[in-house]
N, C-alpha and C positions, 0 to 999 in steps of 0.2 A: 528590425518595422519597426515602424508608427501605426498608434490606434489612439483617435480624439476621442470625445465625449462633451459634451458642454452641458454647463450648467452655471445660468446668473450669470453669461456672460464670460464668463471664466471656464477656457480646455481643458479640461484636464486628460491625462494623458499616461504613454511612454514610447521612449525613443531606446532603441535598443533592449528591454527590457528595464530602460530608471524608468522612474514613475517623476512627473512633472507637467507644469500649470503654462501653459502659454503667458499669463498673466508676468509669471516669476522668469519668463526666456526672452522679455521686452527688455534692449536697450535701448540706449537714447545714440546718435548721432556723432554725440561725441566722448562717448561710448569707444564705438569704435569707430575714430579717432585715436586711439589713445593705443593701439594693433597697431604694432608696424609688420603685417606681410607683403615680403620676397621674397621674392623668386632665385635657384642658386641651383647651382649644376653638382651633381655628387660625381668626389672624389674617388675615395677611397670606401670598399666596403669590405664587412669582413663580422662575420661571423659572432656575437658574444655566448663566452663557452659561459657568465656566469646570470648570463639567467635564466631565472624558473619558467618563463616562455620564453619560445624561438625566437630573437631578437638580430637585426644587427649593426654594426658600430658604423655610421656615417663620417663624412668629411668631407665637409659643402660649402661649395667657394661662391658665396654672394658676394665678389665684387669689390666695391668698394668697405665693408666691412670684415670683409676681411674671413678666414678660413673657419668653422666653426662643427665643433660635431656633434651627435644625434644620437637616440637609443630609438629605432624604427621594428616591431613586431609585424613586415614586408616580408618576412620567408615563406608566404602562404601565398603568394603574387607573384612573386620576382625573387630571378637567382642573382647573386653577389654577379654575376659578368651582365645584366639587362638593368644595372644601377648608372651602373659604369657610362659616364656623359651623361642620364641624364637629368635632366629640367626637372625643377619638383617646386615648392607651394612650401611658404613654411614663419609660422610667426618666430620672430626676432628681437625681443623682446623682455617674454621671462625670462621669469629670475635662472638663471643656473643651479640646477635642478641634478644631485647623481642617481642612480640610476644601473642599474647593475652591476656598478665595477665603473658605469661612465659619466663623464659633468656632461649630462646634456645639455649643451647651450640654445640646441633655435627647439621647438613642437612645429616637427614633418606633417604638413598635411594630408590630407584620406580620408574618400569616401566610405565607412564603417556600412556594408552589410551584413543579413541575416548567414550564407549563404557563399559568400565569391573573400570577407575579410574587407581589408581594408585595400581599395585603388585608388594606390594616389595625383596626388591633384597635379599636371603641370600644363601649361602654356600651351598655345595645340600651333603656334610660331615660334621659332628661335626668340629670345628676346636678352638683355643684355643682367648679368649676376648681382643683383641687388636691385631692378628694378622694382617700384612699390606694389605693391597690389588695392588697391582701393574702390 
């Protein structure tokens, strides 16, 4: 949940419990262009037994970018069966990060709600794997 107050032309508030200012959240278009956001299709999904919070290890096909792994805390709303074949949206140019024993290569994007957990962002129509989002 978000809440905001205005003070001296700076918006202050919280987003999902984290304090931030609107001023601190502003980026330039040049900053945005540095982020590679691509579509991919989930090939496999399995529970990560090493994760502190329930998470899946996902293998995602990004077409010309190849297959990439990710750890995603999306167990509240999705079963492994529901994930196989699902097209998703992910940031593909973050550095690799070890998360609970998994070398996570991409950040899968989702909307984070207070009551429903993470809801994956996904294309409304099928698109080729590796398609750019912008």
